[in-house]
C-alpha positions as CSV (number, residue, x, y, z in Angstrom):
1,M,-18.0,19.8,23.5
2,S,-14.4,18.4,23.8
3,A,-12.2,16.6,21.0
4,L,-12.8,13.4,22.4
5,C,-16.3,13.6,22.7
6,E,-16.3,14.8,18.8
7,V,-14.7,11.4,18.1
8,G,-17.2,9.1,20.4
9,F,-15.6,9.0,23.6
10,P,-17.8,9.6,26.5
11,A,-15.3,12.0,28.5
12,N,-17.8,13.8,30.3
13,E,-19.4,10.9,31.7
14,V,-16.4,8.7,32.6
15,T,-15.3,8.8,36.2
16,V,-11.8,8.6,37.8
17,S,-13.2,5.5,39.6
18,E,-14.5,4.1,36.6
19,L,-10.8,4.7,34.9
20,L,-9.3,2.7,37.9
21,E,-12.0,-0.2,37.8
22,Q,-10.8,-3.4,37.2
23,H,-12.4,-5.0,34.2
24,R,-13.4,-2.1,32.3
25,I,-13.3,-1.6,28.4
26,L,-13.8,2.0,27.3
27,Q,-14.8,2.9,23.8
28,L,-12.6,5.8,21.9
29,G,-13.9,6.7,18.6
30,R,-16.8,5.0,15.8
31,P,-16.1,2.0,14.0
32,P,-14.1,1.5,11.9
33,G,-11.8,3.8,13.6
34,Q,-12.5,2.8,17.4
35,V,-9.9,2.3,20.0
36,H,-10.8,0.2,22.9
37,V,-8.8,1.3,26.3
38,M,-8.6,-2.0,28.8
39,T,-8.1,-1.4,32.3
40,N,-6.6,-4.8,32.3
41,I,-5.6,-7.7,30.5
42,S,-5.3,-11.6,31.1
43,M,-1.8,-13.0,31.6
44,C,-0.1,-9.3,32.1
45,N,-0.3,-6.8,34.7
46,W,0.6,-3.1,34.4
47,D,4.3,-3.4,35.1
48,Q,5.0,-6.0,32.3
49,A,2.4,-4.7,29.5
50,W,4.7,-1.1,30.1
51,A,8.2,-2.7,30.3
52,S,7.0,-4.1,27.0
53,R,6.0,-1.5,25.3
54,D,6.7,-0.2,21.8
55,Q,6.9,3.6,20.8
56,G,4.6,4.2,17.5
57,V,2.3,7.1,16.2
58,Y,-1.2,6.9,15.7
59,G,-3.1,9.4,13.8
60,G,-0.1,11.7,14.0
61,V,0.5,11.3,17.8
62,P,3.2,9.3,19.6
63,V,1.6,6.6,21.8
64,F,3.0,3.3,23.0
65,F,1.8,0.1,22.3
66,I,1.8,-3.1,24.6
67,G,4.9,-5.2,23.1
68,R,4.2,-8.1,20.7
69,E,5.0,-11.3,23.0
70,V,2.9,-9.9,25.7
71,L,-0.1,-9.0,23.3
72,L,0.5,-12.4,21.9
73,A,0.4,-14.0,25.2
74,N,-2.7,-12.1,26.3
75,K,-4.9,-13.2,23.0
76,R,-3.9,-16.7,23.7
77,A,-5.2,-17.1,27.2
78,T,-8.6,-15.2,25.7
79,G,-9.3,-18.1,24.1
80,R,-11.7,-16.4,21.9
81,I,-11.8,-17.4,18.3
82,K,-11.1,-13.4,16.9
83,D,-7.9,-13.3,19.0
84,L,-6.8,-16.6,18.0
85,A,-7.0,-15.7,14.4
86,D,-4.9,-12.6,15.0
87,V,-2.5,-14.9,16.5
88,E,-2.4,-16.8,13.6
89,A,-2.2,-13.6,11.8
90,L,0.9,-11.9,13.8
91,E,3.0,-15.1,13.6
92,R,2.4,-15.6,9.7
93,P,6.1,-15.2,8.2
94,K,5.6,-12.0,6.3
95,K,6.2,-11.7,2.4
């Protein structure tokens, strides 16, 4: 069993064509430590997302995250209550 399968990602079941398909969400891990890999998002294309990226660390591994302004634009564009609450929380001044 691969390390990805051990944390709940169906690596043995995912094809290259599925990774390239638009409007897919792949889930890595299990709640509460679950990560969603989205093949596209609202208000942003790959070039914009990559140009906005911020480097960070996740689980001790260096990774890139979508930039703050692009993330906020995407969350506003979805219009979902959870995303709008995220925008409100992210824009709240830090204490």
